[in-house]
C-alpha positions as CSV (number, residue, x, y, z in Angstrom):
1,M,191.0,171.5,132.7
2,S,191.1,170.3,136.3
3,K,191.5,166.7,137.5
4,Y,188.3,165.5,139.3
5,G,187.5,162.2,141.0
6,E,190.5,160.3,139.8
7,F,188.8,159.5,136.5
8,E,188.2,162.7,134.5
9,Q,189.4,166.1,133.6
10,V,186.7,168.9,133.7
11,G,186.9,172.4,132.2
12,S,184.5,175.3,131.7
13,I,183.9,176.3,128.1
14,G,182.9,179.9,129.1
15,S,179.4,179.7,127.5
16,T,176.5,177.3,127.3
17,L,175.7,174.8,124.6
18,P,172.4,172.9,123.9
19,S,172.4,169.5,125.5
20,T,170.6,166.2,125.2
21,D,171.7,164.6,128.4
22,T,171.1,160.9,128.9
23,R,172.3,158.6,131.6
24,I,175.4,156.8,130.2
25,T,178.4,154.9,131.4
26,T,181.4,156.5,130.0
27,N,184.6,154.8,128.7
28,P,188.1,156.0,128.8
29,G,188.5,158.6,126.0
30,D,184.9,159.7,126.0
31,I,184.4,163.5,125.6
32,V,181.1,164.8,127.0
33,L,179.2,168.0,127.8
34,Y,178.2,168.4,131.4
35,L,175.7,171.0,132.7
36,T,175.7,172.7,129.3
37,N,178.9,174.6,130.0
38,Q,181.7,172.1,130.9
39,I,183.6,169.7,128.8
40,V,184.7,166.4,130.5
41,I,187.3,164.0,129.2
42,F,187.4,160.6,130.9
43,Y,190.4,158.4,131.5
44,D,188.3,155.9,133.4
45,S,184.5,155.1,133.6
46,N,181.7,156.8,135.3
47,T,177.8,156.7,135.1
48,W,175.9,160.0,135.0
49,S,173.8,162.1,132.7
50,Y,175.9,163.7,129.9
51,T,175.7,164.7,126.3
52,K,178.3,162.7,124.5
53,L,180.4,164.8,122.1
54,G,183.1,162.4,120.9
55,C,185.9,160.1,121.8
56,I,189.7,160.1,121.9
57,N,191.1,156.8,120.5
58,L,193.8,156.1,123.1
59,S,194.1,153.3,125.6
60,K,193.1,153.8,129.2
61,S,196.8,153.7,130.2
62,E,197.7,156.3,127.5
63,L,194.9,158.6,128.7
64,T,195.9,158.2,132.3
65,D,199.4,159.1,131.5
66,L,198.2,162.2,129.6
67,L,195.4,163.4,131.9
68,G,195.8,161.7,135.3
69,D,198.5,163.7,137.1
70,E,197.6,167.4,137.0
71,D,195.6,170.1,135.4
72,V,195.9,170.2,131.6
73,V,195.2,172.6,128.7
74,I,193.3,171.1,125.8
75,T,192.3,172.7,122.6
76,L,189.3,171.3,120.7
77,S,188.5,172.1,117.1
78,L,185.9,171.1,114.6
79,E,186.8,169.9,111.1
């Protein structure tokens, strides 16, 4: 995932998923689908149309420490 806009990490998922985009204001830790083929993880807030997928339960400062400096590799799994 690549840092974008000083508030999020964005990464392509390599395929498309169905979406139900609605205009939302994200919070730090929100995980969303963007344009049906990108996952976004926020470490600050933004308002745009996304499909919310989930949330990471860490503080804004913890998320900024993890995500805010450079590109990251993240593995998501379903349980």
